[in-house]
N, C-alpha and C positions, 0 to 999 in steps of 0.2 A: 419349296418348289416356286420357281418363277411362273407367272402367269404367261400366257400366250400373247396377249394385246395389250395395249394402252387404252383405256378407257375413259372417257369424259362423261361424269355424271352432270347433268345440267338440269336447271330450275329457272322458271320463270315466274314473275309476279305480272298480274294483267289487270287492267280496269276497264270495264265498260265505258267506252267515251264516244257519244254520238252514234250509239246504237251498235257498236262492235268492240271484241276485245282488242285492247291495246297493250303491248309490253311497256311495262315501266319499270322493270328490273331483271337482268340476268346474271345468274350466278352459275359458277361451274368449277368442277374439281377434276384436275386430270392427273390420273393415277397410272403410273408407269409401271411395268413388268418387276421392276427391281423394287416396287414398293414406296418409291419417292413420289412426291405429290406437288402440282402446282395449282394455283387457283385464279379465277378471273370473277371480277364483280363489277358491274356498271350500271347505274341508273340511267334511264332513256326517257327524254321528253318525246310524248305523242304528238303527232302532226296536228298544228292549229291548237295546242293545248292551251285550256285557261285555268281550269280549277279541278283538283283531284276530290273524290267523293269521301264524304266524311268516314263513312263505313271502312273505305279502304285506308284511309289514313290511320285510323284507330286500329285495324287489323293488323298493317304491316309496320306502321310508325314512319312510313315515307309521307313527306310533306309536299305542298304545292310548290312551296318555294324551291326545294331541292330538285324537283323535276324541271322547274323553269330554267334552272341553271344547267342541266343536264345535256349531254349532246343528243342530236337527232337519233332515229333508228339506224340510218344508213351509216351515220358515223360509229354508231355502237357496234353494228354488225361487222364494218370494216375491221375494227379492232378485235372483236371476238374472232374472226375468220382467221387473222393472221397469227392468233393467239393457239388457235386450236391446231394448226398445221395440218399433217396429212397422215392417213394411216390409223386414224383413230376410230373407236366404235362409241358411239352415243347412248348414253341411258337416260330414260326419264322415270317418273314414278306417276303412270298414266297417261292417258293419250292426249290430254290436254295441251300439254308443252309442244308435242309436234304439230298439232293443229294449228295453234296461234302463230308459231313460227314460221310455218309454211305461208299461212295466210298473208302475214305481215311482209315476209319477204317477196311474195307475189305481188302486193300491193305496191311496192316499192321498187319494182321490176328488177329485183336481184334472184339470182340463182340459189335454190336451195340445195344444189347438190353436195356443198361441203358439210352439210349437217347428217349425212348418211353414210354406213348404215347407222340406224337409230333403233333401239330396242326398248319397248314399253315392259321395264323390269317388274311393275305391278302386276300386270298379267302374267308374266312368266312364272312370277312366285305364287300367284294364285292356281295355276295350273298344275305346277307340281306338288302343291299342298292340297289340291282338290277343294279349294275354298269358293264357295258361291257368293259371299259379300266381300266387296272390296275394301281391303284393310287401309286403314289411313295411316300416313309417314309415321306420324308421331305415336299411333296406336303400336305399329309393327315394332318400332324402336323399344318400347316399352317391353313389349312380348318378348323380345330378344336380349332384353336385358342391358340396352345400349343407352348412353347417356344423351338425353334430349336437348338440343340447343334451342336457342329462340327460334320459334316457329313463323313462317310465313315473311321469311326473309330470304332472297333467291340462293345466296351462298351458304346459309346454313341448313336450308332443305337440301341442297345438292350434296354437302357433305354427310348428310344423315342418310341419303341413299347411298353413297360410297361405303358407308360403314355397315349398312345392311348386306350390301352387295359382297363385301369381305366376310361378313359372319355367316352367311349361308353358302358360301362358295359359288358366287353367281355366275362365274364362268363355265363351271361344271353344270350348273343348272340350265343354262343356256344352250351349251352342246349337246345336252341330253334331249332337247326338244327341237333340233334343228330336223327339218323334213323337207322333202321336194314332193311329198303326197298332199293333194288337196281333193277337197269335195263341195261341189256346188250343190246347195239344196234350197229347193222353194216348196212353199205350201201356200194354198188359198182355201178360204173355208166361206162359202158365199150362199146367203138364204135363196131357195125357191119358193114356189107356191105351196107344195106339199112335202118338200124335203131340204137339206144342204148339200151342195156340191162341194165335195172334197177333192183337191188336188195335191199330189205329193210327187215331186221329181227330183231326182238327185242324179248328179255326174261324179264319178270319180276320175281324177285324173292325175298325171305327173306333170311337175312343171321342170323343164330344162333349160339349159342357159340360151336357149333361142327358141323357144315355144312350149306348148303343152301336147301331151300325148293323151288322148281319151282312152280309159280302160273299160268304164261300165256305165250304161245309162239304163235309168228305168224310170216309168211314170206309173202311177196308181190314181185312178180316178174313179170315184165312189159316191154314190147317192145316199147320204144319211137320212136316218129315220129321226122325226122329231114329234115332240108331243108338246101340245098348246095347253097351258094350264092358267086358269083365271082364280083369282083369290081376293078377298077384300082387305085391304090395309088402311090404316088411318095415317093421314098425310100429316104435315106441320102444323096446319090450322086446326088438327082435331076432327077433321071431317073424313068420313069413310068414302073410299073410292074403290073401284073395280080395277085390279091390275093384271095385265096378262103377261105371262113370261112363256119362253120358249125353252124346251130341253131338248138337247141334241144328243144322240146316242151314238157311241162310237163304232167304229168298223172293226172286226175280226182281222180283215185283211190289212188295213191300215195298221192296226196294232203290230202286227208280224213285222211290217215293213220298218216301222219307226222304231221299235225295239231292235232290230238289226242296225238301223242307221245311228243310234245312240250307243250301241255297244262297240262299233267299229270305227269310231270317231278319234280314237285316243292318239293316233299317229298321223293324224292329217290337219290340214289347216282347212276351216270352214268357210267356204265363200257363199255369202247371201246375196240376195237382190236388194231388200231394203231394210237388213237388220233382223234381229232375233224375235222381234215381239209376235208377228205372225205365225213363225214357226212354233214359239214357246206356246202359243194357246192351242195349237194343233196337239202337240204333244201332252198338255195338260188333259185335255179331252179323253186322251187314250192312255193316260195314266204313266206317260214316260217321260224320263227327265234326262236332258242332255248334259253330259259332263262337262266342265269347263273345258274350254279348248280356244286356241287363237282363232280371231274371226277377222276375215276382210270383207268389207261391205262394198258392192257394185257402185253404191251412190257416191263414194270416195275416190272412185276411179275413173267414173263416166258420167256425161252430163245426163240429165233426167229424163230427155227424150230418148237417149240410148239406152239406159235402163230400162226403159218401158219395153224394149224390143224383147226381153227376156221373160214377159208375163205370158200365161197360158191363154191362148185363144180358142175360138172355135175351131178345133184341127183334130186331127187323130193324133193318138199316142206317138205313133211311129213318126209322123210329120213333126210332131212337136219336140221329140228327142233329136231329131236329124237337125232341126233348127238351132237348139241348145248347143249342139256338138259344134255346129258351125259358128256360132256366135262367139262361144269360148275359144274356138281356134283363131278368130277374127281379133278378138282383143287379148289374144295369150301375151301379147308382147308388153301389156300392161301389168299382168299378174307376173312375168318375168322380173319386171321392174320393180313391183312392189316385195316380192321375195327378197330381192336383192337389197332394198331399202331395210328391210327388217332382218337382214343376215340370217335369213332360214336355211339356205342352201347348205347341207352336209357337203364336207371336203371333196368327196368323191364324184359329186354331179357333175357331168360334163355336156356338150352339147350332141345333139342327135342329127 
């Protein structure tokens, strides 16, 4: 049975040069629906490059001399773009490759449109198999009984990804996770004089081709009880000292709400303000666990000052909910763009 799409498995090698990640190699495998393949590999000379870090040389086998003789990023990307052609879906193993590619293209004033849609297949695999820890490329190859080529070279790693994709029927795996549903979730836990102030807010929405539709909005604001404890501990110098610790007690209302949110996330994309860390902290306090799901971070879509608009302020719950809905509608076009870039839309999704 032929696959539906042509996929390009892409991998990059990068080095930290002058405080930023710079691409030094790109490798890709183009896998056509009939099973035939084509490959691309290219070393890249970073801007104002002088010397490659010794660790990177040992890790990849790439030398300073090879990079000095390699084409510039712009030259390499023009070659890569021409090789890619049109109508392909890009696959990476992790979010690093997309991040570095976008940053490098932006720094060189080049459009990134040609590298989309791009799917993080590591994330898709983790969701499908309910994994909490990120598997390594080599570890997953071994687990699936696939032959591991030399690692930390771009073309070899790209081919490893293609083998994994074929072995686990990646096209069906991706198809099963397509959705136009989303949930914005935000939490905050702030200490007060005699209690902790907890806020949990969520907005369920649908993403259409030309905007979003808000389905449900709810906010919970609670004051959590605390207990201050003091105990004597011995420090590194062998001296006894009095240490004060604070125990925060969970809320039954919050636990009920968080249980609902974690149990109903499976078919939704999770949209967060600043990542999962503050959410996980509140979930752990209430003995709740969020199952692995695809996450979009507002910090990747908006400038920092715009992300701050989504923060809970001194306002009523109804005002905050209206403001959240308004903000999500205002920046809905960015969500539409991100859903498109990640190839998330089911085939039947249309405009409204």
